[in-house]
Each structure stands twice: as structure tokens, then as C-alpha cells.
N, C-alpha and C positions, 0 to 999 in steps of 0.2 A: 526466535523470533516466530509468532505465526498474531495477525493481524487480521481484523474485519471491519471494514467499513461503507455504513449502507445510507442511506434517504427511505425514509420511512414513506409510509403517503400521505402524510401531512408535510413534505417536505421538508423536516426535519432531519440533521446529520446525526449519526453516531457512530459509536464505533466501539472497537475491546480490543484488547493485547494482552498477551502475553511473552512474557520476555524472560529467559534464562541467559545466565553464565557460566560457564562450567559445570551445569547439574544443578543449580542453587538458582532459584526462581524472586530474578529482579521486583518484576511488575507483573500483577494480575489485575485487571479491572475493566468492567464491563461498559463503563464512564468516561472512561476514557478521553481528553481533548484531544484525540489522533485527529491527523489531517494529510490526508492521502490525496495525489494531485495530481493527473494526467500530465506529461510535458512532452512537447515535440511532436509530431504527426500533426492528427485531428488529437488536439487535447483541449475538446466541451466539456466541461462538467456543468452534470450531470454528462455522462453521455447519454443518446437514444438510441432509438437501432435506426437512426435516420445517419446519425454519425456515423464517420472513419474509425481509423483506430490510433491512439497514441504511440509513439515510440519509444519512453520512458515512462517512471512513476518518480515523484519525490514522497518520502515518508517523514514528517514534522508528529513528536508528543511529547508531552513529560515525563519524566520520569521520578518519582519522589525521592530524595536526595542526593538524586545522581546527576541531574541536571536537565538539556532537553538531546532526545533521541533528535539525527537528522540522517533520513538512508537516501541514496540516491540510485533507483539501477541503471544497466548501463551496459552495452552489448545486448540486449534484449533478439529472442528468437523466439519465434509462435510452435509451439508444439501443438498445439489443438487451435484450430478454429470454427466456429457455429454461426456463421454471418449473422450479423444484426441482434445475436445473443450472448453469446461465450466467445473468450477466449484465455488461455492459459501460457502462459508467457514462463521463460527461465533467462533467467540474466545475473549479472555481477552482482554483488551489494557493495556500497561502499557508505563511509560519512562517520558520522563520532557522534561522543554518549559521554559527556564530561569533559571532553577535550583531548578524550584515548579516541585515536583513529580505530573504525571497525571494516574489516572487509570479512565479504563471503558470498554464497552461493543463494538465490532464490526463485524460489517455481509461485509462480499467482496468476489470481483470475482475477478476469472483470467480465460479472455478466450486466446484461442492460434489457430491461423490462418495460421499460416506456418509450412509448412514440413518440 
């Protein structure tokens, strides 16, 4: 799973997703209805250079023909932090897709460019 969630200069949220399973592409879209949100800690969305860091993240996206992919990070550890600019975490990732339980490992980042 590779995802990218952003807010453009006009304040509109967008995202893209690339999802594969067992070497087969399940979904690839630059117009995905992706929702990624911070949870716990300072879960301000969108983040600014003045806000703190969240504890975890949730992710939800409709996968054509398979249902809704819903994921939650847990046990996040900060790998790299550039205060008020970017943070990279590693964490466990768990959730469901079409009733199937999923779990794995994730590395993800949050960039903050707005004061």
C-alpha cells in the first residue's frame, strides 16, 4: 500500500493510492476518495507548523469491487523528526478490506507547510 493525501493551495483535499496484494495491483488511483486522519495526541487536521504531533493515523478508502479499506496505525515510533516541518514514523498497521482482516508494518510521513 502506498498512499498520498494532501491539501492543495485552494484548500481542497486530494489523494492517491496504489494497493497490491500478492503481487497483483488491486487499485491504483490519483482520484481516490482517500481519507487519512490523525488520532490521539495533537490530532489537529490539517496540521500546521504550530501544532503538535498525533499519536496514530486512520486511513479509509473505497477499493472498487472489494469494499472499503479501513486501516489504523498502532505502536508508532518516531524515526525522524524535523520540528514543525516533517515527521517519519514506523508502526503496526491493521484493519479490514471486504471483511478480510489485514495486518502489517508501515512507514509513513507527515509534512507540514502551513503556519
